[in-house]
C-alpha positions in Angstrom: 1.3 -28.1 16.9 -0.4 -29.0 13.6 -3.4 -27.0 11.6 -5.0 -27.3 8.8 -6.1 -23.3 8.8 -3.0 -21.2 8.5 -4.8 -17.9 9.6 -7.0 -17.7 13.2 -7.7 -15.0 15.0 -6.7 -16.5 18.0 -3.7 -16.8 16.8 -2.5 -13.3 17.0 -1.8 -14.3 20.6 1.1 -15.8 19.7 3.1 -12.4 18.9 3.8 -12.3 22.5 6.2 -15.1 22.1 8.2 -13.1 19.3 8.4 -10.1 21.6 9.8 -12.8 24.0 12.0 -14.0 21.0 13.3 -10.8 20.2 12.6 -8.5 22.9 14.4 -5.6 21.9 13.5 -5.5 18.2 9.9 -6.0 18.9 9.8 -3.1 21.4 11.5 -0.8 19.1 9.2 -1.4 16.6 6.3 -1.0 18.6 7.2 2.1 19.4 7.8 2.9 15.8 4.7 1.9 14.7 2.8 3.7 17.7 4.8 7.3 16.5 3.8 6.8 12.7 0.1 6.1 13.3 -0.2 8.9 16.0 -2.4 11.5 14.8 0.1 14.7 13.6 -0.3 16.8 10.4 -2.4 13.8 9.1 -5.7 13.0 11.3 -5.7 9.9 12.5 -8.5 8.7 10.6 -6.9 9.2 7.0 -3.8 6.9 8.4 -6.2 4.4 9.4 -7.4 4.8 5.8 -4.0 4.0 4.6 -3.6 1.6 6.8 -6.6 -0.2 5.5 -5.3 0.3 2.0 -1.9 -0.7 2.6 -2.7 -3.9 3.8 -4.7 -5.1 1.2 -1.3 -4.3 -0.7 0.8 -6.8 1.7 -2.2 -9.2 1.9 -1.9 -9.5 5.5 -5.5 -10.3 7.1 -4.1 -9.5 10.8 -3.5 -5.8 9.6 -6.9 -5.5 7.4 -8.7 -6.8 10.9 -7.1 -4.8 13.3 -7.0 -1.3 11.0 -10.7 -1.9 10.3 -11.6 -2.1 13.2 -9.6 0.8 14.2 -11.2 3.0 11.3 -14.5 1.9 12.4 -13.9 3.3 16.3 -13.3 6.6 14.6 -16.2 6.8 12.9 -14.6 5.8 9.3 -17.4 4.6 7.0 -18.0 1.8 5.2 -17.4 3.6 1.6 -15.2 5.2 2.6 -13.4 1.8 3.9 -14.4 0.2 -0.1 -12.6 3.7 -1.6 -9.4 3.2 0.0 -9.1 -0.4 -0.9 -10.2 0.2 -4.7 -7.5 3.4 -4.8 -5.1 0.0 -3.4 -6.8 -2.2 -5.8 -5.5 0.7 -8.5 -2.1 1.0 -7.5 -1.5 -2.4 -7.3 -2.5 -3.0 -10.9 -1.2 0.2 -12.3 2.0 -0.5 -10.5 2.4 -4.1 -12.6 1.0 -1.5 -16.0 3.8 0.9 -15.6 6.5 -1.8 -14.9 5.7 -3.0 -18.5 7.9 -0.2 -19.4 10.6 -2.4 -18.4 9.1 -5.7 -20.3 9.1 -3.7 -23.5 12.3 -2.6 -23.6 13.9 -5.9 -22.3 11.5 -7.6 -25.6 12.9 -5.2 -28.3 16.1 -5.1 -26.3 17.0 -2.0 -25.6 20.5 -0.7 -25.4 21.3 1.0 -22.1 21.7 1.4 -18.7 19.0 2.8 -17.2 15.7 0.4 -16.0 13.7 3.7 -15.0 14.1 6.5 -17.6 11.9 9.5 -16.4 10.5 9.9 -19.8 10.1 6.1 -19.9 6.5 6.4 -19.3 5.7 6.9 -23.5 6.9 3.7 -24.1 3.1 3.0 -22.6 1.9 4.4 -25.9 3.7 0.8 -27.9 1.3 -1.4 -25.3 -1.9 0.8 -25.7 -1.3 -0.1 -29.2 -1.2 -3.5 -28.9 -4.2 -3.7 -26.5 -6.3 -0.9 -26.8 -9.7 -2.2 -25.4 -7.9 -3.4 -22.0 -6.3 -0.9 -21.5 -8.9 1.6 -22.3 -11.0 -0.9 -19.5 -8.0 0.1 -17.0 -7.6 3.9 -17.6 -11.6 3.9 -16.9 -11.1 2.1 -13.4 -8.2 4.0 -12.5 -10.2 7.2 -13.3 -12.6 5.9 -11.9 -10.9 5.1 -8.1 -9.3 8.0 -7.8 -12.1 10.3 -8.7 -13.8 12.4 -5.4 -16.5 10.2 -3.7 -16.5 9.8 -0.2 -12.8 10.3 0.0 -11.7 13.4 -1.6 -9.6 13.7 -4.3 -6.6 15.0 -2.0 -7.1 12.1 0.6 -7.4 9.9 -2.4 -3.7 10.9 -3.8 -2.1 11.0 -0.1 -3.2 6.8 -0.1 -1.8 7.0 -3.4 1.7 7.9 -2.6 1.7 5.8 0.3 0.4 3.0 -1.8 3.2 3.6 -4.5 5.7 2.9 -1.7 4.9 -0.6 -1.0 4.3 -1.2 -4.6 8.0 0.1 -5.4 7.0 1.7 -8.8 9.0 5.1 -9.1 6.6 6.1 -12.2 3.3 5.7 -9.8 5.6 7.5 -6.8 6.6 10.3 -9.3 3.0 10.9 -10.5 0.8 10.6 -7.3 3.9 12.8 -5.7 3.3 15.2 -8.5 -0.4 15.0 -8.1 -1.0 15.8 -4.4 1.7 18.8 -4.8 -1.0 20.3 -7.0 -3.8 19.6 -4.3 -1.6 22.2 -1.7 -0.1 18.3 0.2 2.6 20.0 2.0 5.8 17.3 2.3 5.2 16.7 6.0 1.8 15.3 5.0 3.7 13.0 2.4 6.1 12.4 5.1 3.8 11.0 7.4 1.6 8.8 4.7 4.8 7.1 3.7 5.6 6.2 7.7 2.2 4.9 7.6 3.1 2.7 4.6 6.5 2.1 5.9 5.0 0.7 9.6 2.1 -1.2 7.6 4.7 -3.1 5.6 6.7 -3.9 8.7 4.0 -5.2 10.1 2.7 -7.5 7.8 6.2 -9.0 8.0 6.2 -8.9 11.8 2.5 -10.5 11.7 3.4 -13.1 9.6 6.0 -14.2 12.1 2.8 -16.0 13.3 3.0 -18.4 10.4 6.3 -19.0 11.1 6.0 -19.8 14.5 3.4 -22.4 13.5 5.1 -23.8 10.9 8.0 -24.2 13.2 6.3 -26.4 15.9 4.7 -28.6 13.4 
């Protein structure tokens, strides 16, 4: 099988082949995905908004297509979808920004065994001094992405917690979990958002198996 197009809607049909090649694992994943996306303490619509946001971080076009369509069926608006994407954008950018703490320590040859000290965020002041205008622009964007709009700030913080678990930024997890708690988000809501992020991250790998099949069959 030779093709110049890496992603086609029709390629999703090849997921059935993956299921046949690894049936037990595929069945178990399907059951987990179904439970993770089912309505619980978080409404189904918010879970789909989280899924859309996470899919933009994993970069899975199949996941984006599926979950945007699911969101639309649940009467999610284009504005809500766009705001969830901007939260994902801010968190993905924020992860790179936060990891600069490690870059600063490496550049300054800071001694010590800890790569993620809880007080490490204060070191961002160094970056702000070096690139003040860029930092100001980023802070303005981040604030705009997280402010209330079509989505409430509570919903945005729940989405942010999920995204932070996909970017793997411990500072972002700490900050946004703290923000969510201040907004009376429960531990159960946090847990469900994390499992949506988990199934979307796993689902991205699963969906990209289509590309593996196409490459294998060339």
